[in-house]
A tleap script that builds the chain and sets N, CA, C and O, in Angstrom:
source leaprc.protein.ff14SB
mol = sequence {
  NMET ASN ASP LEU GLY GLU LEU THR LYS PHE
  ALA MET ARG TYR ALA GLU ALA TRP CYS SER
  ARG ASN PRO GLU SER VAL ALA ALA LEU PHE
  ALA GLU ASN GLY SER LEU SER VAL ASN ASP
  GLY PRO PRO ALA VAL GLY ARG ALA ALA ILE
  ALA GLN ILE ALA ARG GLY PHE MET ARG ASP
  PHE PRO ASP VAL ILE VAL THR PHE ASP LYS
  LEU GLU ARG GLN SER ASN ALA THR ALA PHE
  HIE TRP THR LEU THR GLY THR ASN THR GLY
  PRO GLY GLY THR GLY LYS ARG VAL ARG ILE
  SER GLY TYR GLU LEU TRP LYS ILE ASP ASN
  GLY LEU ILE ALA GLU SER LYS GLY TYR PHE
  ASP SER THR GLU TYR GLU ARG GLN LEU ARG
  GLU GLY VAL CASP
}
set mol.1.N position { 117.510 -179.167 -43.913 }
set mol.1.CA position { 118.593 -178.874 -43.573 }
set mol.1.C position { 118.277 -177.097 -44.118 }
set mol.1.O position { 118.703 -176.323 -44.975 }
set mol.2.N position { 117.734 -177.100 -43.520 }
set mol.2.CA position { 117.178 -175.671 -43.664 }
set mol.2.C position { 117.992 -174.388 -43.092 }
set mol.2.O position { 117.934 -173.268 -43.599 }
set mol.3.N position { 118.770 -174.742 -41.939 }
set mol.3.CA position { 119.872 -173.765 -40.772 }
set mol.3.C position { 120.883 -173.545 -41.668 }
set mol.3.O position { 121.482 -174.510 -42.142 }
set mol.4.N position { 121.127 -172.566 -41.934 }
set mol.4.CA position { 122.592 -172.278 -42.722 }
set mol.4.C position { 123.820 -172.721 -42.322 }
set mol.4.O position { 124.593 -173.323 -43.068 }
set mol.5.N position { 124.146 -172.316 -40.605 }
set mol.5.CA position { 124.806 -173.050 -40.278 }
set mol.5.C position { 125.372 -174.742 -40.778 }
set mol.5.O position { 126.476 -175.188 -41.090 }
set mol.6.N position { 124.195 -175.259 -40.675 }
set mol.6.CA position { 124.019 -176.812 -40.567 }
set mol.6.C position { 124.421 -176.896 -42.839 }
set mol.6.O position { 125.217 -177.648 -43.401 }
set mol.7.N position { 124.022 -176.434 -43.121 }
set mol.7.CA position { 124.148 -176.183 -44.697 }
set mol.7.C position { 125.702 -176.246 -44.571 }
set mol.7.O position { 126.366 -177.273 -44.710 }
set mol.8.N position { 126.401 -174.461 -44.168 }
set mol.8.CA position { 127.830 -174.479 -44.166 }
set mol.8.C position { 128.496 -175.951 -43.861 }
set mol.8.O position { 129.013 -176.466 -44.852 }
set mol.9.N position { 128.544 -176.484 -43.001 }
set mol.9.CA position { 129.117 -177.527 -42.449 }
set mol.9.C position { 128.732 -178.466 -43.451 }
set mol.9.O position { 129.553 -179.330 -43.757 }
set mol.10.N position { 127.690 -178.443 -43.978 }
set mol.10.CA position { 127.442 -179.829 -45.218 }
set mol.10.C position { 128.182 -179.042 -46.379 }
set mol.10.O position { 128.244 -179.925 -47.234 }
set mol.11.N position { 128.730 -178.018 -46.885 }
set mol.11.CA position { 129.517 -177.578 -47.296 }
set mol.11.C position { 130.718 -177.977 -47.269 }
set mol.11.O position { 131.282 -178.703 -48.087 }
set mol.12.N position { 131.205 -177.424 -46.157 }
set mol.12.CA position { 132.805 -177.769 -46.021 }
set mol.12.C position { 132.860 -179.392 -46.219 }
set mol.12.O position { 133.722 -179.993 -46.860 }
set mol.13.N position { 131.953 -179.861 -45.656 }
set mol.13.CA position { 132.328 -181.557 -45.802 }
set mol.13.C position { 132.122 -182.019 -47.168 }
set mol.13.O position { 132.750 -183.039 -47.454 }
set mol.14.N position { 131.533 -181.609 -47.903 }
set mol.14.CA position { 131.546 -182.062 -49.551 }
set mol.14.C position { 132.954 -181.283 -50.274 }
set mol.14.O position { 133.603 -181.887 -51.128 }
set mol.15.N position { 133.193 -180.399 -49.991 }
set mol.15.CA position { 134.567 -179.458 -50.667 }
set mol.15.C position { 135.655 -180.606 -49.646 }
set mol.15.O position { 136.577 -180.921 -50.399 }
set mol.16.N position { 135.766 -180.997 -48.865 }
set mol.16.CA position { 136.472 -181.749 -47.925 }
set mol.16.C position { 136.612 -183.979 -48.574 }
set mol.16.O position { 137.355 -184.929 -48.328 }
set mol.17.N position { 135.355 -183.705 -49.443 }
set mol.17.CA position { 135.529 -184.908 -49.907 }
set mol.17.C position { 135.890 -185.000 -50.747 }
set mol.17.O position { 136.473 -186.045 -51.036 }
set mol.18.N position { 135.775 -184.046 -51.584 }
set mol.18.CA position { 136.517 -183.592 -53.154 }
set mol.18.C position { 137.858 -183.629 -52.897 }
set mol.18.O position { 138.407 -184.310 -53.763 }
set mol.19.N position { 138.726 -183.148 -51.994 }
set mol.19.CA position { 139.760 -183.394 -51.701 }
set mol.19.C position { 140.337 -184.961 -51.193 }
set mol.19.O position { 141.498 -185.338 -51.352 }
set mol.20.N position { 139.326 -185.700 -50.599 }
set mol.20.CA position { 140.170 -186.972 -50.016 }
set mol.20.C position { 140.723 -187.963 -50.994 }
set mol.20.O position { 141.442 -188.860 -50.554 }
set mol.21.N position { 140.455 -187.893 -52.314 }
set mol.21.CA position { 140.864 -188.780 -52.857 }
set mol.21.C position { 139.916 -190.119 -53.003 }
set mol.21.O position { 140.396 -191.170 -53.427 }
set mol.22.N position { 138.943 -190.035 -52.732 }
set mol.22.CA position { 138.627 -190.999 -52.752 }
set mol.22.C position { 136.645 -190.688 -53.061 }
set mol.22.O position { 135.889 -190.056 -52.322 }
set mol.23.N position { 136.368 -191.252 -54.120 }
set mol.23.CA position { 135.345 -190.751 -55.219 }
set mol.23.C position { 133.868 -191.355 -54.470 }
set mol.23.O position { 132.758 -190.978 -54.847 }
set mol.24.N position { 134.123 -192.555 -53.125 }
set mol.24.CA position { 132.739 -192.855 -52.958 }
set mol.24.C position { 132.777 -191.783 -51.672 }
set mol.24.O position { 131.770 -191.701 -50.967 }
set mol.25.N position { 133.762 -191.095 -51.424 }
set mol.25.CA position { 133.322 -189.660 -50.106 }
set mol.25.C position { 132.258 -189.007 -50.770 }
set mol.25.O position { 131.131 -189.055 -50.277 }
set mol.26.N position { 132.487 -188.363 -51.895 }
set mol.26.CA position { 131.845 -187.370 -52.393 }
set mol.26.C position { 130.488 -187.939 -53.173 }
set mol.26.O position { 129.719 -187.107 -53.653 }
set mol.27.N position { 130.293 -188.892 -53.258 }
set mol.27.CA position { 128.752 -189.883 -53.996 }
set mol.27.C position { 128.138 -190.244 -52.130 }
set mol.27.O position { 126.928 -190.049 -52.011 }
set mol.28.N position { 128.685 -190.600 -51.133 }
set mol.28.CA position { 128.004 -190.321 -50.266 }
set mol.28.C position { 127.082 -189.276 -49.583 }
set mol.28.O position { 126.108 -189.511 -48.868 }
set mol.29.N position { 127.541 -188.190 -49.914 }
set mol.29.CA position { 126.783 -187.206 -50.109 }
set mol.29.C position { 125.657 -186.870 -50.766 }
set mol.29.O position { 124.956 -185.904 -50.464 }
set mol.30.N position { 125.476 -187.518 -51.531 }
set mol.30.CA position { 124.240 -187.575 -52.349 }
set mol.30.C position { 123.259 -188.692 -51.842 }
set mol.30.O position { 123.648 -189.777 -51.410 }
set mol.31.N position { 121.779 -188.261 -51.951 }
set mol.31.CA position { 121.026 -189.497 -51.685 }
set mol.31.C position { 121.101 -190.670 -52.729 }
set mol.31.O position { 121.330 -190.410 -53.910 }
set mol.32.N position { 120.954 -191.657 -52.399 }
set mol.32.CA position { 120.958 -192.935 -52.870 }
set mol.32.C position { 120.493 -192.988 -54.638 }
set mol.32.O position { 121.020 -193.532 -55.609 }
set mol.33.N position { 119.493 -192.302 -54.503 }
set mol.33.CA position { 119.416 -192.059 -56.507 }
set mol.33.C position { 119.102 -190.769 -56.347 }
set mol.33.O position { 117.952 -190.364 -56.516 }
set mol.34.N position { 120.332 -189.816 -55.924 }
set mol.34.CA position { 120.793 -188.453 -56.408 }
set mol.34.C position { 121.347 -188.308 -57.709 }
set mol.34.O position { 121.654 -189.330 -58.323 }
set mol.35.N position { 121.549 -186.997 -58.306 }
set mol.35.CA position { 121.907 -187.126 -59.464 }
set mol.35.C position { 123.201 -186.208 -59.517 }
set mol.35.O position { 123.566 -186.207 -58.341 }
set mol.36.N position { 123.878 -185.617 -60.059 }
set mol.36.CA position { 125.128 -184.799 -60.547 }
set mol.36.C position { 125.163 -184.390 -62.148 }
set mol.36.O position { 125.806 -185.183 -62.836 }
set mol.37.N position { 124.695 -183.512 -62.698 }
set mol.37.CA position { 125.151 -183.225 -64.046 }
set mol.37.C position { 126.208 -181.709 -63.679 }
set mol.37.O position { 126.262 -180.803 -62.848 }
set mol.38.N position { 127.074 -182.275 -65.150 }
set mol.38.CA position { 128.368 -180.542 -65.108 }
set mol.38.C position { 127.687 -179.936 -66.614 }
set mol.38.O position { 127.379 -180.511 -67.658 }
set mol.39.N position { 127.634 -178.842 -66.280 }
set mol.39.CA position { 127.416 -177.646 -67.271 }
set mol.39.C position { 126.159 -178.266 -68.545 }
set mol.39.O position { 126.383 -178.023 -69.731 }
set mol.40.N position { 125.177 -178.874 -68.229 }
set mol.40.CA position { 124.126 -179.369 -68.640 }
set mol.40.C position { 124.357 -180.245 -69.470 }
set mol.40.O position { 124.178 -180.124 -70.681 }
set mol.41.N position { 124.828 -181.330 -68.837 }
set mol.41.CA position { 125.509 -182.479 -69.394 }
set mol.41.C position { 124.003 -183.327 -69.278 }
set mol.41.O position { 122.979 -182.759 -68.897 }
set mol.42.N position { 124.055 -184.930 -69.713 }
set mol.42.CA position { 123.190 -185.823 -68.791 }
set mol.42.C position { 124.065 -186.125 -67.469 }
set mol.42.O position { 125.251 -186.204 -67.152 }
set mol.43.N position { 122.489 -186.277 -66.748 }
set mol.43.CA position { 123.043 -186.471 -65.478 }
set mol.43.C position { 123.617 -187.308 -64.856 }
set mol.43.O position { 123.428 -188.298 -65.564 }
set mol.44.N position { 124.353 -187.718 -63.793 }
set mol.44.CA position { 124.882 -189.374 -63.665 }
set mol.44.C position { 123.740 -189.090 -62.362 }
set mol.44.O position { 123.507 -188.162 -61.587 }
set mol.45.N position { 123.162 -190.539 -62.635 }
set mol.45.CA position { 122.216 -191.134 -61.555 }
set mol.45.C position { 122.432 -191.633 -60.536 }
set mol.45.O position { 122.664 -192.750 -60.999 }
set mol.46.N position { 122.564 -191.764 -59.444 }
set mol.46.CA position { 122.754 -192.813 -58.270 }
set mol.46.C position { 124.411 -192.631 -57.728 }
set mol.46.O position { 125.293 -192.180 -58.460 }
set mol.47.N position { 124.657 -193.123 -56.154 }
set mol.47.CA position { 126.274 -193.011 -56.171 }
set mol.47.C position { 126.976 -193.649 -56.995 }
set mol.47.O position { 128.121 -193.273 -57.248 }
set mol.48.N position { 126.294 -195.006 -57.718 }
set mol.48.CA position { 128.139 -195.274 -58.330 }
set mol.48.C position { 128.654 -194.325 -59.389 }
set mol.48.O position { 129.779 -193.825 -59.401 }
set mol.49.N position { 127.361 -194.074 -60.583 }
set mol.49.CA position { 127.557 -192.924 -61.456 }
set mol.49.C position { 128.127 -191.786 -60.881 }
set mol.49.O position { 129.033 -191.247 -61.517 }
set mol.50.N position { 127.651 -191.120 -59.387 }
set mol.50.CA position { 128.041 -189.749 -58.808 }
set mol.50.C position { 129.605 -190.447 -58.648 }
set mol.50.O position { 130.476 -189.804 -59.234 }
set mol.51.N position { 130.021 -191.548 -58.005 }
set mol.51.CA position { 131.454 -191.853 -58.083 }
set mol.51.C position { 132.220 -191.718 -59.383 }
set mol.51.O position { 133.322 -191.204 -59.574 }
set mol.52.N position { 131.617 -192.134 -59.995 }
set mol.52.CA position { 132.585 -192.244 -61.517 }
set mol.52.C position { 132.939 -191.166 -61.773 }
set mol.52.O position { 134.005 -191.184 -62.387 }
set mol.53.N position { 132.223 -189.383 -61.446 }
set mol.53.CA position { 132.520 -188.532 -62.016 }
set mol.53.C position { 133.679 -188.519 -61.252 }
set mol.53.O position { 134.770 -188.877 -61.698 }
set mol.54.N position { 133.449 -188.031 -59.861 }
set mol.54.CA position { 133.934 -187.957 -59.092 }
set mol.54.C position { 135.402 -188.328 -59.775 }
set mol.54.O position { 136.062 -187.456 -60.342 }
set mol.55.N position { 135.852 -189.710 -59.666 }
set mol.55.CA position { 137.087 -190.597 -60.111 }
set mol.55.C position { 137.660 -189.796 -61.458 }
set mol.55.O position { 138.725 -189.217 -61.670 }
set mol.56.N position { 136.527 -190.015 -62.233 }
set mol.56.CA position { 137.239 -188.740 -63.061 }
set mol.56.C position { 138.332 -187.379 -63.066 }
set mol.56.O position { 139.371 -186.971 -63.583 }
set mol.57.N position { 137.544 -187.115 -62.342 }
set mol.57.CA position { 138.501 -185.511 -61.551 }
set mol.57.C position { 139.164 -185.858 -61.182 }
set mol.57.O position { 140.221 -185.526 -61.718 }
set mol.58.N position { 139.326 -186.980 -59.775 }
set mol.58.CA position { 140.692 -187.052 -59.119 }
set mol.58.C position { 141.915 -187.813 -59.272 }
set mol.58.O position { 142.953 -188.002 -58.638 }
set mol.59.N position { 141.098 -188.373 -60.956 }
set mol.59.CA position { 142.261 -189.069 -61.462 }
set mol.59.C position { 143.151 -187.838 -62.623 }
set mol.59.O position { 144.369 -187.744 -62.777 }
set mol.60.N position { 142.174 -187.108 -63.228 }
set mol.60.CA position { 143.292 -186.090 -63.740 }
set mol.60.C position { 143.637 -185.433 -63.358 }
set mol.60.O position { 144.611 -184.821 -63.797 }
set mol.61.N position { 142.827 -185.089 -61.949 }
set mol.61.CA position { 144.174 -183.963 -60.833 }
set mol.61.C position { 144.613 -184.804 -59.752 }
set mol.61.O position { 144.044 -184.692 -58.666 }
set mol.62.N position { 145.485 -185.575 -59.890 }
set mol.62.CA position { 145.530 -186.418 -58.510 }
set mol.62.C position { 145.942 -185.227 -56.982 }
set mol.62.O position { 146.143 -185.412 -55.782 }
set mol.63.N position { 145.915 -184.348 -57.650 }
set mol.63.CA position { 146.547 -183.505 -56.313 }
set mol.63.C position { 145.187 -182.304 -56.235 }
set mol.63.O position { 145.473 -181.181 -55.819 }
set mol.64.N position { 143.783 -182.590 -56.634 }
set mol.64.CA position { 143.066 -181.579 -56.675 }
set mol.64.C position { 142.612 -180.906 -55.177 }
set mol.64.O position { 142.295 -181.408 -54.099 }
set mol.65.N position { 142.723 -179.756 -55.586 }
set mol.65.CA position { 142.207 -179.468 -53.921 }
set mol.65.C position { 141.026 -178.165 -54.687 }
set mol.65.O position { 141.194 -177.334 -55.579 }
set mol.66.N position { 139.854 -178.518 -53.824 }
set mol.66.CA position { 138.122 -177.993 -54.150 }
set mol.66.C position { 137.831 -177.210 -53.186 }
set mol.66.O position { 137.335 -177.774 -52.211 }
set mol.67.N position { 138.017 -175.720 -53.097 }
set mol.67.CA position { 137.794 -175.044 -51.824 }
set mol.67.C position { 136.102 -174.521 -51.610 }
set mol.67.O position { 135.494 -174.381 -52.671 }
set mol.68.N position { 135.621 -174.343 -50.825 }
set mol.68.CA position { 134.076 -173.977 -50.855 }
set mol.68.C position { 134.416 -172.732 -50.145 }
set mol.68.O position { 134.918 -172.465 -49.054 }
set mol.69.N position { 133.826 -171.861 -51.459 }
set mol.69.CA position { 134.064 -170.610 -51.696 }
set mol.69.C position { 132.711 -169.827 -50.447 }
set mol.69.O position { 132.836 -169.221 -49.382 }
set mol.70.N position { 131.892 -170.109 -51.006 }
set mol.70.CA position { 130.286 -169.596 -50.395 }
set mol.70.C position { 129.235 -170.229 -50.723 }
set mol.70.O position { 129.254 -171.218 -51.456 }
set mol.71.N position { 127.972 -169.619 -50.106 }
set mol.71.CA position { 126.791 -170.548 -50.165 }
set mol.71.C position { 126.089 -169.308 -50.157 }
set mol.71.O position { 126.345 -168.394 -49.374 }
set mol.72.N position { 125.066 -169.274 -51.168 }
set mol.72.CA position { 123.787 -168.649 -51.767 }
set mol.72.C position { 122.484 -169.234 -51.871 }
set mol.72.O position { 122.174 -170.039 -52.749 }
set mol.73.N position { 121.570 -168.736 -50.781 }
set mol.73.CA position { 120.176 -169.527 -51.292 }
set mol.73.C position { 119.678 -168.455 -52.106 }
set mol.73.O position { 119.919 -167.248 -52.124 }
set mol.74.N position { 118.705 -169.418 -52.967 }
set mol.74.CA position { 117.994 -169.126 -54.056 }
set mol.74.C position { 116.510 -169.533 -53.692 }
set mol.74.O position { 116.137 -170.081 -52.654 }
set mol.75.N position { 115.964 -169.255 -54.467 }
set mol.75.CA position { 114.248 -169.666 -54.400 }
set mol.75.C position { 114.107 -170.835 -54.489 }
set mol.75.O position { 113.158 -171.240 -53.817 }
set mol.76.N position { 114.731 -171.717 -55.127 }
set mol.76.CA position { 114.552 -173.534 -55.054 }
set mol.76.C position { 116.116 -174.188 -55.121 }
set mol.76.O position { 116.513 -175.300 -55.468 }
set mol.77.N position { 116.615 -173.329 -54.772 }
set mol.77.CA position { 117.882 -173.982 -54.824 }
set mol.77.C position { 118.940 -173.541 -53.398 }
set mol.77.O position { 118.554 -172.856 -52.451 }
set mol.78.N position { 119.916 -173.956 -53.508 }
set mol.78.CA position { 121.624 -173.572 -52.669 }
set mol.78.C position { 122.167 -173.286 -53.715 }
set mol.78.O position { 121.737 -173.904 -54.689 }
set mol.79.N position { 123.011 -172.530 -53.906 }
set mol.79.CA position { 124.331 -172.211 -54.844 }
set mol.79.C position { 125.760 -172.394 -54.114 }
set mol.79.O position { 126.417 -171.533 -53.529 }
set mol.80.N position { 125.990 -173.465 -54.271 }
set mol.80.CA position { 127.589 -174.157 -53.370 }
set mol.80.C position { 128.651 -173.465 -54.474 }
set mol.80.O position { 128.784 -174.119 -55.508 }
set mol.81.N position { 129.361 -172.318 -54.383 }
set mol.81.CA position { 130.287 -172.058 -55.085 }
set mol.81.C position { 131.740 -172.217 -54.604 }
set mol.81.O position { 132.232 -171.796 -53.558 }
set mol.82.N position { 132.443 -173.066 -55.807 }
set mol.82.CA position { 133.762 -173.367 -55.636 }
set mol.82.C position { 134.804 -172.898 -56.023 }
set mol.82.O position { 134.791 -171.939 -56.794 }
set mol.83.N position { 135.853 -173.402 -55.625 }
set mol.83.CA position { 137.600 -173.414 -56.644 }
set mol.83.C position { 138.027 -174.851 -56.615 }
set mol.83.O position { 138.097 -175.461 -55.548 }
set mol.84.N position { 138.286 -175.347 -57.657 }
set mol.84.CA position { 138.928 -176.423 -57.885 }
set mol.84.C position { 140.500 -175.735 -58.512 }
set mol.84.O position { 140.383 -174.905 -59.413 }
set mol.85.N position { 141.948 -176.093 -58.024 }
set mol.85.CA position { 142.980 -175.992 -58.306 }
set mol.85.C position { 143.574 -177.443 -58.539 }
set mol.85.O position { 143.175 -178.153 -57.615 }
set mol.86.N position { 144.174 -177.981 -59.198 }
set mol.86.CA position { 145.076 -178.862 -59.327 }
set mol.86.C position { 146.033 -179.266 -60.773 }
set mol.86.O position { 145.836 -178.592 -61.784 }
set mol.87.N position { 146.812 -180.119 -60.793 }
set mol.87.CA position { 147.543 -180.041 -61.885 }
set mol.87.C position { 147.061 -181.461 -62.523 }
set mol.87.O position { 146.830 -182.514 -61.929 }
set mol.88.N position { 146.966 -181.122 -64.139 }
set mol.88.CA position { 146.536 -182.382 -64.849 }
set mol.88.C position { 147.748 -183.413 -65.219 }
set mol.88.O position { 148.137 -183.612 -66.370 }
set mol.89.N position { 148.253 -184.006 -64.103 }
set mol.89.CA position { 148.913 -184.882 -64.149 }
set mol.89.C position { 148.659 -186.358 -64.496 }
set mol.89.O position { 149.536 -187.173 -64.782 }
set mol.90.N position { 146.707 -186.695 -64.398 }
set mol.90.CA position { 146.610 -187.973 -64.852 }
set mol.90.C position { 146.759 -188.484 -65.736 }
set mol.90.O position { 147.410 -187.831 -66.551 }
set mol.91.N position { 146.398 -189.640 -66.122 }
set mol.91.CA position { 146.995 -190.459 -67.404 }
set mol.91.C position { 146.461 -189.368 -68.598 }
set mol.91.O position { 145.433 -188.699 -68.483 }
set mol.92.N position { 147.702 -189.319 -70.179 }
set mol.92.CA position { 147.433 -188.578 -70.837 }
set mol.92.C position { 147.270 -187.131 -70.746 }
set mol.92.O position { 147.097 -186.459 -71.763 }
set mol.93.N position { 147.324 -186.525 -69.372 }
set mol.93.CA position { 147.772 -185.045 -68.547 }
set mol.93.C position { 148.591 -184.361 -69.506 }
set mol.93.O position { 149.479 -184.758 -70.261 }
set mol.94.N position { 148.059 -183.192 -69.285 }
set mol.94.CA position { 148.666 -181.883 -70.088 }
set mol.94.C position { 150.220 -181.479 -69.424 }
set mol.94.O position { 151.182 -180.945 -69.977 }
set mol.95.N position { 150.050 -181.951 -68.045 }
set mol.95.CA position { 151.139 -181.401 -66.753 }
set mol.95.C position { 150.964 -179.633 -66.833 }
set mol.95.O position { 151.892 -178.854 -66.612 }
set mol.96.N position { 149.393 -179.182 -67.242 }
set mol.96.CA position { 149.425 -177.857 -66.905 }
set mol.96.C position { 148.457 -177.759 -65.655 }
set mol.96.O position { 147.643 -178.557 -65.191 }
set mol.97.N position { 148.851 -176.475 -65.280 }
set mol.97.CA position { 147.944 -176.395 -63.476 }
set mol.97.C position { 146.682 -175.735 -64.028 }
set mol.97.O position { 146.634 -174.970 -64.992 }
set mol.98.N position { 145.595 -176.179 -63.212 }
set mol.98.CA position { 144.643 -175.057 -63.638 }
set mol.98.C position { 143.533 -175.023 -62.069 }
set mol.98.O position { 143.223 -175.726 -61.107 }
set mol.99.N position { 143.239 -173.531 -62.745 }
set mol.99.CA position { 142.535 -173.213 -61.346 }
set mol.99.C position { 141.277 -172.187 -61.981 }
set mol.99.O position { 141.325 -171.073 -62.503 }
set mol.100.N position { 139.940 -173.288 -61.620 }
set mol.100.CA position { 138.646 -172.810 -62.211 }
set mol.100.C position { 137.730 -172.771 -60.864 }
set mol.100.O position { 137.853 -173.404 -59.816 }
set mol.101.N position { 136.597 -171.628 -61.339 }
set mol.101.CA position { 135.707 -171.494 -60.297 }
set mol.101.C position { 134.569 -171.778 -61.080 }
set mol.101.O position { 134.422 -171.576 -62.285 }
set mol.102.N position { 133.498 -172.442 -59.981 }
set mol.102.CA position { 132.169 -172.694 -60.344 }
set mol.102.C position { 130.893 -172.569 -59.614 }
set mol.102.O position { 130.935 -171.698 -58.745 }
set mol.103.N position { 129.898 -173.121 -59.709 }
set mol.103.CA position { 128.727 -173.442 -58.396 }
set mol.103.C position { 128.114 -174.878 -58.962 }
set mol.103.O position { 128.537 -175.555 -59.899 }
set mol.104.N position { 127.265 -175.060 -58.308 }
set mol.104.CA position { 126.666 -175.836 -57.956 }
set mol.104.C position { 125.008 -175.799 -57.076 }
set mol.104.O position { 124.628 -175.799 -55.905 }
set mol.105.N position { 124.311 -175.765 -58.590 }
set mol.105.CA position { 122.771 -175.619 -57.602 }
set mol.105.C position { 122.424 -176.920 -56.807 }
set mol.105.O position { 122.391 -177.902 -57.549 }
set mol.106.N position { 122.115 -177.229 -55.290 }
set mol.106.CA position { 121.776 -178.429 -54.996 }
set mol.106.C position { 120.532 -177.883 -54.530 }
set mol.106.O position { 120.099 -176.749 -54.331 }
set mol.107.N position { 119.841 -179.750 -54.355 }
set mol.107.CA position { 118.424 -179.374 -53.854 }
set mol.107.C position { 118.420 -180.778 -52.804 }
set mol.107.O position { 118.426 -181.951 -53.178 }
set mol.108.N position { 118.409 -180.320 -51.537 }
set mol.108.CA position { 118.806 -180.725 -50.901 }
set mol.108.C position { 117.621 -181.702 -49.980 }
set mol.108.O position { 116.613 -181.068 -49.668 }
set mol.109.N position { 117.664 -183.118 -49.545 }
set mol.109.CA position { 116.109 -183.733 -49.209 }
set mol.109.C position { 117.045 -184.638 -48.214 }
set mol.109.O position { 117.953 -185.299 -48.720 }
set mol.110.N position { 116.804 -184.671 -46.668 }
set mol.110.CA position { 117.175 -185.209 -45.681 }
set mol.110.C position { 118.497 -185.327 -45.955 }
set mol.110.O position { 119.342 -186.221 -45.993 }
set mol.111.N position { 118.423 -184.162 -46.133 }
set mol.111.CA position { 120.606 -183.827 -45.087 }
set mol.111.C position { 121.008 -184.381 -46.289 }
set mol.111.O position { 122.197 -184.061 -46.320 }
set mol.112.N position { 120.782 -185.003 -47.292 }
set mol.112.CA position { 121.749 -185.332 -48.627 }
set mol.112.C position { 121.093 -184.189 -49.856 }
set mol.112.O position { 120.170 -183.377 -49.912 }
set mol.113.N position { 122.533 -184.849 -51.039 }
set mol.113.CA position { 122.180 -183.819 -52.208 }
set mol.113.C position { 121.280 -184.815 -52.911 }
set mol.113.O position { 121.570 -186.011 -52.915 }
set mol.114.N position { 119.824 -184.186 -53.709 }
set mol.114.CA position { 119.129 -184.992 -54.207 }
set mol.114.C position { 119.177 -184.777 -55.600 }
set mol.114.O position { 119.130 -185.678 -56.436 }
set mol.115.N position { 119.272 -183.550 -55.842 }
set mol.115.CA position { 120.327 -183.118 -57.470 }
set mol.115.C position { 121.171 -182.144 -57.461 }
set mol.115.O position { 120.781 -181.074 -56.996 }
set mol.116.N position { 122.163 -182.225 -57.829 }
set mol.116.CA position { 123.038 -181.425 -58.131 }
set mol.116.C position { 123.484 -180.554 -59.423 }
set mol.116.O position { 122.790 -181.155 -60.243 }
set mol.117.N position { 123.977 -179.819 -59.987 }
set mol.117.CA position { 123.560 -179.038 -61.300 }
set mol.117.C position { 125.051 -177.956 -61.125 }
set mol.117.O position { 125.124 -176.826 -60.642 }
set mol.118.N position { 126.004 -178.733 -61.660 }
set mol.118.CA position { 127.214 -178.131 -61.593 }
set mol.118.C position { 127.402 -177.097 -62.752 }
set mol.118.O position { 126.793 -177.271 -63.807 }
set mol.119.N position { 128.145 -176.138 -62.598 }
set mol.119.CA position { 128.407 -175.094 -64.091 }
set mol.119.C position { 129.978 -174.837 -63.704 }
set mol.119.O position { 130.521 -174.855 -62.599 }
set mol.120.N position { 130.616 -174.541 -65.265 }
set mol.120.CA position { 131.898 -173.566 -64.641 }
set mol.120.C position { 132.090 -173.287 -66.066 }
set mol.120.O position { 131.168 -173.574 -66.829 }
set mol.121.N position { 133.118 -172.788 -66.507 }
set mol.121.CA position { 133.327 -172.084 -68.403 }
set mol.121.C position { 134.315 -172.782 -68.835 }
set mol.121.O position { 135.529 -172.596 -68.755 }
set mol.122.N position { 133.630 -173.695 -69.353 }
set mol.122.CA position { 134.419 -175.026 -70.165 }
set mol.122.C position { 135.745 -174.449 -70.638 }
set mol.122.O position { 136.853 -174.850 -70.283 }
set mol.123.N position { 135.431 -173.222 -71.682 }
set mol.123.CA position { 136.120 -172.685 -72.290 }
set mol.123.C position { 137.668 -172.109 -71.610 }
set mol.123.O position { 138.810 -172.192 -72.062 }
set mol.124.N position { 137.262 -171.646 -70.638 }
set mol.124.CA position { 138.514 -171.221 -70.074 }
set mol.124.C position { 138.895 -172.816 -69.180 }
set mol.124.O position { 139.954 -172.733 -68.556 }
set mol.125.N position { 138.406 -173.758 -69.096 }
set mol.125.CA position { 138.624 -174.769 -68.894 }
set mol.125.C position { 139.686 -175.388 -69.554 }
set mol.125.O position { 140.775 -175.712 -69.080 }
set mol.126.N position { 139.236 -175.531 -70.780 }
set mol.126.CA position { 139.936 -176.235 -71.841 }
set mol.126.C position { 141.338 -175.350 -72.050 }
set mol.126.O position { 142.456 -175.859 -71.970 }
set mol.127.N position { 141.102 -174.000 -72.319 }
set mol.127.CA position { 142.310 -173.233 -72.157 }
set mol.127.C position { 143.340 -173.163 -71.168 }
set mol.127.O position { 144.499 -173.005 -71.554 }
set mol.128.N position { 143.081 -173.258 -69.929 }
set mol.128.CA position { 144.041 -173.601 -69.297 }
set mol.128.C position { 144.548 -175.164 -69.093 }
set mol.128.O position { 145.679 -175.447 -68.697 }
set mol.129.N position { 143.420 -176.232 -69.463 }
set mol.129.CA position { 144.347 -177.576 -70.021 }
set mol.129.C position { 144.877 -177.517 -70.833 }
set mol.129.O position { 145.247 -178.651 -71.134 }
set mol.130.N position { 145.431 -176.351 -71.930 }
set mol.130.CA position { 146.272 -176.136 -72.626 }
set mol.130.C position { 147.864 -175.638 -72.173 }
set mol.130.O position { 148.999 -176.115 -72.158 }
set mol.131.N position { 147.240 -174.487 -71.851 }
set mol.131.CA position { 148.078 -173.230 -71.775 }
set mol.131.C position { 148.696 -173.166 -69.931 }
set mol.131.O position { 149.699 -172.474 -69.756 }
set mol.132.N position { 148.212 -173.723 -68.941 }
set mol.132.CA position { 147.939 -173.485 -67.709 }
set mol.132.C position { 147.035 -172.444 -66.711 }
set mol.132.O position { 146.208 -171.832 -67.388 }
set mol.133.N position { 147.000 -172.157 -65.524 }
set mol.133.CA position { 146.457 -171.325 -65.211 }
set mol.133.C position { 147.440 -169.432 -65.295 }
set mol.133.O position { 146.922 -168.319 -65.206 }
set mol.134.N position { 148.311 -169.649 -65.409 }
set mol.134.CA position { 149.717 -168.665 -65.301 }
set mol.134.C position { 149.889 -167.993 -66.408 }
set mol.134.O position { 150.847 -167.229 -66.525 }
savepdb mol mol.pdb
quit
């Protein structure tokens, strides 16, 4: 997937999958043995493990919206920039609204994500969980 137009369509589908409330839709965009890590944490490997990560965010933020902000080509990856907006009303949630931006460094293989390393400001995220975005 070297064409920027194809990659942009894929990025839009990825953001839509996060908004679908169906964690398997997110996982389906990864290679069968693909991986997803968040803020240098241990990688979730395989579609079932990736679906678990997505399920956690979808549970914690039942109204989650992930927007596709932009793509940046890098020498060995593509940076998918996103913004997550939602209200933390899942089990044990704070009820606070969150708006956090971040990015994922993707390695694409055969039209699917082989590896994604995601990053966002965890300190700001924790603050918003406590105090809200406003």
